[in-house]
C-alpha positions in Angstrom: -41.1 21.7 -19.6 -39.4 24.2 -17.5 -39.4 22.0 -14.4 -37.9 19.1 -16.2 -35.0 21.3 -17.6 -34.4 22.6 -13.9 -34.6 19.2 -12.5 -32.4 17.9 -15.2 -29.6 20.5 -14.4 -29.7 19.8 -10.8 -29.5 16.0 -11.5 -26.5 16.6 -13.7 -24.7 18.8 -11.1 -25.3 16.3 -8.2 -24.0 13.5 -10.5 -20.9 15.4 -11.4 -20.1 16.3 -7.9 -19.3 12.8 -6.6 -16.4 11.8 -4.2 -13.0 12.9 -5.9 -11.3 9.7 -7.2 -8.1 10.2 -5.2 -9.8 9.8 -1.8 -11.7 6.6 -2.8 -10.1 3.4 -1.9 -9.5 0.7 -4.5 -9.4 2.9 -7.5 -5.9 2.1 -8.7 -3.8 4.4 -6.6 -2.4 1.7 -4.4 -0.6 -1.6 -4.7 0.0 -4.6 -2.5 3.2 -6.1 -1.3 3.2 -9.8 0.2 6.1 -10.1 2.7 7.9 -13.4 3.2 10.8 -12.8 5.7 13.2 -15.2 7.5 12.9 -14.7 10.7 9.0 -13.9 10.2 9.0 -11.7 13.4 11.4 -9.1 11.8 10.0 -5.5 12.1 9.0 -4.0 8.9 9.5 -0.3 8.2 8.1 1.7 5.2 9.8 5.0 4.3 11.2 5.1 7.9 7.8 4.3 9.6 7.4 1.0 11.6 4.2 -0.6 10.1 4.5 -4.2 11.9 6.2 -7.5 11.8 6.8 -9.4 8.7 4.5 -12.4 9.4 1.5 -9.9 9.5 2.0 -9.1 5.5 2.4 -12.7 4.3 -1.4 -13.6 4.4 -2.6 -10.0 4.5 -0.6 -8.0 1.9 0.9 -4.5 3.0 -1.2 -1.9 1.0 0.8 1.0 -0.2 0.3 3.9 -2.5 1.5 3.8 -5.9 5.2 4.7 -6.5 8.6 4.0 -4.9 9.1 3.0 -1.3 12.0 2.0 1.0 11.3 -1.2 2.9 13.6 -1.9 5.8 13.7 -5.1 7.8 15.2 -5.1 11.4 15.6 -7.7 14.2 18.0 -7.8 17.0 20.9 -9.9 16.5 20.6 -9.7 12.5 21.7 -7.4 10.1 19.3 -4.9 8.9 18.1 -5.2 5.2 16.8 -2.3 2.9 15.0 -2.9 -0.1 13.8 -0.4 -2.7 10.5 -1.2 -4.4 8.2 0.3 -6.9 4.5 -0.3 -6.2 2.2 0.0 -9.2 -1.3 0.7 -9.5 -3.3 -2.5 -8.4 -0.1 -4.4 -8.6 0.6 -7.3 -6.2 4.1 -8.3 -5.7 6.0 -10.6 -3.3 9.1 -9.8 -1.5 11.3 -12.3 0.0 14.1 -11.3 2.5 16.3 -13.7 4.5 18.1 -11.7 7.3 21.6 -12.6 8.2 22.8 -13.1 11.7 25.4 -10.9 13.0 28.6 -12.8 13.5 
């Protein structure tokens, strides 16, 4: 009887010490942003960091942590465009942007 009690305590301790939720992916702490930009080779910056070209995120959405983000689009010869977006837990949004040529 004592062995079962000891084994049960160990099992309970091990099960309770799983991976912390905030380090696991896909648990609701991120959302997805589909980008449709014209021109589609505009550079995309998230919170000041370049993450790639707009065309990359049309078929494979940009994964962002839940919360507010500043998305900027840049391309030589075009006026840069900045959008403020809020990404919710497990949300999926589409951001459509058309850059204007510099006159």
